[in-house]
N, C-alpha and C positions, 0 to 999 in steps of 0.2 A: 720629479714632477709628476712621471707616469705613474710610478708607484702610489702616489699620494691620491692621485684621480680612482686609480684600481681599489685602493683601501677603502674610498669614499662610497664609491657607488658601487660596489659590488653587493653588500648587504643589503642594499635598495634593491637591485635587480632581482636578488636572489629573493627577495620578499616579494616582490611583484610577479614571480613566475610561479611561487607557490600559492598565489592568489588564482592566477590563470591556471594551472592545473587543477586546484579546486573545484573551479567552474566548469571546466572540461570533463571530469570525470563524475560530474553528479549523475546519479542515476534516475532517468526518466519513466514513468511508470509505461510499459507495453500496453498495445491494444487490448492484449488478453486481460489484464489485471483490471481495466476499465470499461470491459463488456459488461452487461448485466446478466445476472445469472438467477435464474427461476430458483426460488428458496423453496424449503420444506421447514414445517414446526411438527414439536413433539405435541401431541395435543391428545386429551383421554386414551392415552396408552398406545396413539398411533402415530405414525410420521405421516402428514398430510402435507397437499402441495398448498403454499400460501400465496396470495394473489400481490406478492412483493418482490422485488428485483431489486438485486444488491450488486454492487460492483467491485468489490474486494479492493478499494483506493483510498482506503484508510484503517484507521485502528479502532474506531468507532463501531460497536457492534451492531448489526443490522436487526431490528427486533420489530414483531408484527402483534399487534393485541398484547403487549407484555410476555412475549414467548421469543426466546432466542430462535432466528433464522438458520437452517443450515441448507449448505451445500448438495449435498447427496442424500438419496434417501436407499438406504442398503435393502431393505426389506419395509413392510409395512408396521413394524415394530421397532425400527433402529434408524436414527438420523446421525450422519455423521460432517463434518469440517463445519466448523462455525463460520459464517459470512460476516463480513463488514460492510459498512459504506461510506460515501462520502459527506453524508447529510446535507447535501443539494437538493 
């Protein structure tokens, strides 16, 4: 009798445990990922500061006036680290 209960309930318990661990290990965005970052755009051959803040919380590219917004300005002629935003 005990083995029948174990054989029928064990798969259900394993399935429920898998669901619990899936939610327990879900990655939550850190405060640093959600922080607004001042962006730079490449315009007229120069890397200039854009009045748009991006948050790196999504995969949608952060765009200002049709230009990709970057997170760092290495020098006046080079922008790097493309930024994204959540669209909110």
